C-alpha positions, 0 to 999 in steps of 0.5 A, a space after each residue: 500500499 502507497 503512503 497516500 493510500 494509507 494517509 487516505 484510509 487513516 483520514 477517513 478511519 478518523 472521520 468515520 470515528 468522529 461520526 460514530 462518537 457524534 451519533 453516540 453522545 447525541 443519543 446519550 444526551 437525549 436519553 439521559 433527558 428523556 430519562 430525567 424527564 420521566 423521573 420528574 414526570 412521575 414524581 409530579 403525578 404523585 405529588 399532585 403537581 401540575 404536569 411535566 411536559 416533554 417538550 420542556 425537557 427535550 427542546 433544551 436537550 436537543 440543543 445541548 445534545 447538538 453543541 456536545 456532539 458537534 464539539 466532541 466530533 470536532 475535536 477528534 477530528 482535529 486531533 486525528 487529522 492533525 496526527 495524520 498529517 503530522 505522521 505523513 511529514 515524518 515518513 
């Protein structure tokens, strides 16, 4: 395999990792918000308080998930692609 091919494969693998991490982080933040909503809704229902609306919990969670996931993916891309570039210079 040529050096160019190796660099291309390494870069593609870093991009794939960033996409996978983006999806995992986004999903994790939304799942945690959903669980927190369920606890709050059950607590409100048992305590005779007004119903908790899911929109009030999930709308901010969606924004938070987008920021966390994107930030995580960007960090991985910067580190990974910088490493590929530096490694290709030393070879």
